[in-house]
C-alpha positions as CSV (number, residue, x, y, z in Angstrom):
1,M,54.1,82.7,23.8
2,S,56.8,80.3,24.9
3,A,56.5,76.6,24.4
4,E,56.4,76.0,28.2
5,A,53.3,78.3,28.4
6,E,51.5,76.4,25.6
7,Q,52.1,73.1,27.3
8,R,50.6,74.5,30.5
9,I,47.5,75.7,28.7
10,Q,46.9,72.3,27.0
11,A,47.3,70.5,30.3
12,T,44.6,72.6,32.0
13,A,42.1,72.5,29.0
14,P,39.1,70.2,29.4
15,A,39.2,67.0,27.4
16,A,36.9,66.6,24.4
17,P,33.9,64.4,25.1
18,V,34.1,60.9,23.6
19,V,31.0,60.1,21.4
20,E,30.1,56.4,21.4
21,P,28.6,55.1,18.2
22,V,24.9,54.1,18.4
23,V,24.7,50.4,17.7
24,E,21.4,48.6,17.2
25,P,20.8,45.5,19.4
26,G,22.1,42.3,17.8
27,I,24.5,44.0,15.4
28,T,28.3,43.7,16.0
29,V,30.5,46.7,14.9
30,G,33.0,45.7,12.3
31,V,31.2,42.6,11.1
32,A,29.3,42.5,7.8
33,F,25.6,42.3,8.3
34,E,24.0,39.1,7.2
35,P,20.3,38.2,7.6
36,A,19.7,35.7,10.4
37,A,17.2,33.8,8.4
38,P,17.5,34.3,4.6
39,V,14.4,33.9,2.5
40,P,14.4,30.4,1.1
41,T,14.7,29.8,-2.6
42,W,12.4,27.4,-4.5
43,T,14.9,24.5,-4.2
44,A,15.6,25.1,-0.5
45,A,11.9,25.5,0.3
46,I,10.8,22.4,-1.6
47,G,13.7,20.3,-0.1
48,T,13.1,21.5,3.4
49,G,9.3,21.0,3.2
50,I,9.7,17.4,2.0
51,A,12.7,16.4,4.1
52,R,11.6,17.7,7.4
53,P,8.6,15.4,7.9
54,I,10.6,12.4,6.6
55,R,13.4,13.1,9.1
56,R,10.9,13.2,11.9
57,V,8.9,10.1,11.1
58,F,10.9,7.7,13.2
59,H,11.9,10.2,15.9
60,R,11.4,8.7,19.4
61,H,8.8,11.3,20.2
62,T,6.7,10.6,17.1
63,P,3.4,9.0,18.0
64,F,3.2,5.3,17.3
65,L,0.1,5.8,15.1
66,D,1.9,8.2,12.9
67,K,4.8,5.7,12.5
68,T,2.3,2.9,11.7
69,A,0.7,5.1,9.0
70,F,4.0,5.9,7.3
71,V,4.9,2.1,7.4
72,L,1.5,1.2,5.8
73,V,1.9,3.8,3.1
74,G,5.4,2.6,2.4
75,L,4.1,-1.0,2.1
76,L,1.4,0.1,-0.3
77,V,3.9,2.0,-2.5
78,L,6.2,-1.1,-2.4
79,L,3.3,-3.4,-3.4
80,A,2.4,-1.0,-6.2
81,I,6.0,-1.1,-7.5
82,V,6.3,-4.9,-7.1
83,G,3.0,-5.3,-8.9
84,L,4.4,-3.6,-12.0
85,F,7.0,-6.3,-12.4
86,Y,5.8,-9.4,-10.6
87,R,2.3,-11.0,-10.2
88,P,1.6,-14.6,-9.2
89,Y,-0.7,-15.0,-12.2
90,D,-1.7,-12.9,-15.3
91,P,-4.4,-10.5,-13.9
92,F,-6.2,-10.5,-17.3
93,N,-6.1,-14.3,-18.0
94,V,-9.6,-15.8,-18.1
95,D,-10.0,-19.5,-17.1
96,T,-13.6,-20.4,-16.2
97,R,-12.4,-23.9,-15.0
98,I,-11.1,-22.3,-11.8
99,A,-13.8,-19.6,-11.4
100,L,-14.9,-18.7,-7.9
101,L,-12.2,-20.7,-6.1
102,P,-11.9,-19.7,-2.4
103,P,-8.6,-18.5,-0.9
104,S,-6.1,-21.4,-0.9
105,A,-2.4,-22.1,-1.2
106,A,-2.6,-21.9,-5.0
107,H,-4.6,-18.7,-5.0
108,L,-4.0,-16.8,-1.7
109,L,-7.0,-14.5,-2.2
110,G,-9.1,-16.8,-4.4
111,T,-10.3,-16.2,-7.9
112,D,-13.2,-14.1,-9.4
113,D,-16.2,-15.1,-11.5
114,V,-14.1,-15.8,-14.6
115,G,-11.1,-17.4,-13.0
116,R,-8.7,-14.4,-12.6
117,D,-6.5,-14.4,-9.5
118,V,-7.7,-11.8,-7.1
119,L,-4.3,-11.1,-5.5
120,S,-2.7,-10.5,-8.9
121,R,-5.5,-8.1,-9.8
122,I,-5.1,-6.2,-6.5
123,L,-1.3,-5.9,-7.1
124,A,-1.9,-4.7,-10.7
125,G,-4.6,-2.2,-9.5
126,A,-2.4,-0.8,-6.7
127,G,-0.1,1.0,-9.1
128,L,-3.0,2.1,-11.2
129,T,-4.9,3.6,-8.2
130,L,-1.9,5.2,-6.4
131,L,-0.5,6.7,-9.6
132,S,-3.9,8.1,-10.6
133,A,-4.4,9.6,-7.1
134,A,-0.9,11.1,-7.1
135,A,-1.4,12.6,-10.6
136,I,-4.8,14.1,-9.7
137,V,-3.5,15.7,-6.5
138,L,-0.4,17.0,-8.2
139,I,-2.2,18.5,-11.2
140,A,-4.9,20.0,-9.1
141,A,-2.3,21.5,-6.8
142,I,-0.4,23.1,-9.7
143,I,-3.5,24.6,-11.2
144,G,-4.7,25.8,-7.8
145,V,-1.4,27.4,-7.0
146,L,-1.2,29.1,-10.4
147,V,-4.8,30.5,-10.1
148,A,-4.2,31.7,-6.6
149,S,-0.9,33.4,-7.5
150,V,-2.5,35.2,-10.5
151,S,-5.5,36.2,-8.4
152,T,-3.3,37.6,-5.7
153,L,-1.3,39.7,-8.2
154,L,-4.4,41.1,-10.0
155,P,-6.5,44.0,-8.9
156,R,-9.0,43.5,-6.1
157,W,-12.0,43.3,-8.5
158,A,-10.4,40.6,-10.6
159,D,-9.4,38.7,-7.5
160,E,-13.0,38.8,-6.4
161,V,-14.3,37.5,-9.7
162,I,-11.9,34.6,-9.7
163,M,-12.7,33.6,-6.1
164,R,-16.5,33.8,-6.8
165,A,-15.9,31.4,-9.7
166,C,-14.1,29.0,-7.3
167,D,-17.0,29.3,-4.9
168,I,-19.4,28.3,-7.6
169,F,-17.4,25.2,-8.3
170,M,-17.1,24.4,-4.6
171,S,-20.8,24.8,-4.1
172,I,-21.3,21.6,-6.2
173,P,-20.4,18.4,-4.3
174,S,-17.1,17.1,-5.6
175,L,-18.4,13.5,-6.2
176,V,-21.5,14.8,-8.1
177,L,-19.3,17.1,-10.3
178,A,-16.7,14.4,-11.0
179,L,-19.4,11.9,-11.7
180,G,-21.2,14.2,-14.2
181,L,-18.0,15.1,-16.0
182,A,-16.7,11.5,-16.1
183,A,-20.0,10.3,-17.5
184,A,-20.0,13.0,-20.1
185,L,-16.4,12.2,-21.2
186,G,-17.0,8.4,-21.3
187,P,-15.7,5.6,-19.2
188,S,-11.9,5.7,-19.0
189,L,-9.1,6.4,-16.6
190,T,-8.4,9.7,-18.4
191,S,-12.0,10.8,-17.8
192,I,-11.7,10.1,-14.1
193,I,-8.4,12.1,-13.9
194,V,-9.8,15.1,-15.8
195,A,-13.1,15.1,-13.9
196,M,-11.5,14.9,-10.5
197,V,-8.9,17.6,-11.3
198,A,-11.8,19.8,-12.3
199,A,-13.5,19.1,-9.0
200,S,-10.4,19.5,-6.8
201,W,-8.5,22.6,-8.0
202,P,-11.0,25.2,-6.7
203,S,-10.5,24.3,-3.1
204,T,-6.7,24.3,-3.5
205,A,-6.9,27.7,-5.2
206,R,-9.1,29.1,-2.4
207,L,-6.9,27.9,0.4
208,T,-3.6,28.9,-1.3
209,R,-5.0,32.4,-2.2
210,G,-5.8,33.0,1.5
211,I,-2.3,31.9,2.5
212,L,-0.6,34.1,-0.1
213,R,-2.7,37.1,0.9
214,E,-1.6,36.6,4.5
215,T,2.1,36.2,3.5
216,M,1.9,39.4,1.5
217,T,1.2,41.4,4.7
218,T,4.3,40.2,6.5
219,S,7.2,42.6,7.3
220,F,9.8,41.1,5.0
221,V,7.4,41.4,2.0
222,E,6.6,45.0,2.8
223,S,10.3,45.7,3.1
224,A,10.9,44.2,-0.3
225,Q,8.1,46.3,-1.7
226,I,9.7,49.5,-0.3
227,L,13.0,48.5,-2.0
228,G,11.2,48.5,-5.3
229,V,10.9,44.7,-5.9
230,S,8.2,44.0,-8.6
231,R,5.1,42.1,-7.5
232,V,5.8,39.2,-9.9
233,R,9.4,38.8,-8.6
234,L,8.1,39.2,-5.1
235,M,5.6,36.4,-5.6
236,L,8.0,34.0,-7.2
237,R,11.1,34.7,-5.1
238,H,9.6,35.3,-1.6
239,V,5.9,34.7,-1.1
240,L,5.4,31.3,-2.8
241,P,8.5,29.6,-1.3
242,N,7.3,30.7,2.2
243,S,3.8,29.3,1.6
244,L,4.7,25.8,0.4
245,D,4.2,24.1,3.8
246,A,0.4,24.6,3.7
247,I,0.3,23.3,0.1
248,Y,2.1,20.1,1.2
249,V,-0.4,19.6,4.0
250,Q,-3.3,20.1,1.6
251,A,-1.9,17.7,-0.9
252,S,-1.1,15.0,1.6
253,M,-4.5,15.1,3.1
254,E,-6.3,15.0,-0.3
255,I,-4.7,11.7,-1.4
256,S,-6.9,9.7,1.0
257,G,-10.2,11.1,-0.4
258,T,-8.9,10.9,-3.9
259,I,-8.3,7.1,-3.6
260,V,-11.9,6.7,-2.3
261,M,-13.3,8.8,-5.1
262,I,-11.4,7.0,-7.8
263,S,-12.7,3.7,-6.5
264,G,-16.2,5.0,-6.1
265,L,-16.4,6.3,-9.7
266,A,-15.0,3.0,-11.0
267,F,-17.6,1.2,-8.9
268,L,-20.4,3.3,-10.5
269,G,-19.1,2.3,-14.0
270,V,-17.5,5.5,-15.2
271,G,-13.9,4.4,-14.6
272,A,-11.5,2.4,-16.7
273,P,-13.5,-0.2,-18.6
274,P,-13.1,-3.9,-18.1
275,P,-10.8,-5.8,-17.8
276,S,-9.0,-3.0,-16.0
277,P,-7.9,-4.2,-12.5
278,D,-9.3,-1.1,-10.7
279,W,-10.2,-1.8,-7.1
280,G,-13.7,-0.2,-7.5
281,S,-14.4,-2.2,-10.6
282,M,-13.4,-5.4,-8.7
283,I,-15.9,-4.6,-5.9
284,A,-18.7,-4.0,-8.5
285,A,-17.9,-7.3,-10.2
286,G,-18.1,-9.2,-7.0
287,Q,-21.2,-7.7,-5.5
288,Q,-23.6,-10.3,-7.0
289,Y,-21.5,-13.0,-5.4
290,I,-21.2,-11.4,-2.0
291,T,-22.9,-14.3,-0.2
292,T,-21.2,-17.1,-2.1
293,A,-17.8,-15.7,-3.1
294,W,-17.2,-12.9,-0.6
295,W,-13.5,-12.7,-1.2
296,I,-14.0,-11.1,-4.7
297,S,-15.3,-7.8,-3.0
298,L,-13.8,-8.1,0.4
299,F,-10.1,-7.9,-0.4
300,P,-10.2,-5.0,-2.8
301,G,-12.4,-3.2,-0.3
302,L,-9.8,-3.8,2.4
303,A,-7.1,-2.4,0.1
304,I,-9.1,0.7,-0.4
305,T,-9.8,1.0,3.3
306,I,-6.2,0.5,4.4
307,G,-5.0,2.9,1.7
308,A,-7.5,5.7,2.6
309,I,-6.9,5.4,6.4
310,A,-3.1,5.2,6.0
311,F,-2.8,8.3,3.7
312,G,-5.3,10.1,5.9
313,L,-3.1,9.5,9.0
314,V,0.0,10.5,7.0
315,G,-1.7,13.7,6.0
316,D,-2.6,14.5,9.6
317,A,1.0,13.7,10.7
318,V,2.4,16.0,8.0
319,R,0.1,18.8,9.3
320,T,1.5,18.2,12.8
321,F,5.1,18.2,11.6
322,V,4.6,21.4,9.7
323,D,2.5,23.2,12.4
324,P,3.4,21.8,15.8
325,A,0.7,24.1,17.4
326,S,-1.9,21.8,15.9
327,R,-0.7,18.9,18.1
328,R,-1.8,20.9,21.2
329,S,-5.2,21.7,19.6
């Protein structure tokens, strides 16, 4: 066959069909695939969870009440820090010559029944109360998260046993349980911390376990399980970092009640022994002078009230920042 005939045949032959590659929506050909939202690491999750509410505090759309609550909490923390280094008078110095003095220029909030300056004792007790509340909430959160994580990883029957134990603890009122434990351990600040941690961690474990169980059913966790990721690595690397927001909300909302319980236990006499400047102890010491020296109990009571309300509002604001849908509810 001549070359001219071959060219004539090729010209008349039908062209081969062009097969287009099948491309999934949202994927560009020739570009390396990268996840749109990588799973956060521990550092990124913790940093994002803490920084996000802080950045939104003074946003122009933030409610005025939330801003006021954050300002009050900031002032309380500032007073606690200042109280560690400066007080107008020695909060432990006894001088019966100036006992039961009303508020004046020399003693802005008056003196108590043994001549100690009330303002100095409130400043000294601020750091004691806030640090104790923060320690209790932090330790209870750590224990609760550990128990919830282990319970989630264990077989179903072991998970049920652990959760039923938490239910038994939660069936006893927290104040009654903490009061009994603190009385058994003896009056001291350490007794209050131990008793309140024992009364607080079951609720944190119960809440966290539910969140972890829900996170374990998400698509990215199931995909990781299909790829052969171990359950322990899956919990530490993916599930826990994606469940921290709820733990932040739980912790921030518990500080308010913890401050009230610390003061209540001290008022009942199972807190730090005298002459500790605990706010609850100051109220107990001034109750017999409530009609003649009202300032001894009034100002520590105001400090407890302001602290509890401020931290309660901050906890509600953190919940709103983390879950914007709660604002509509």
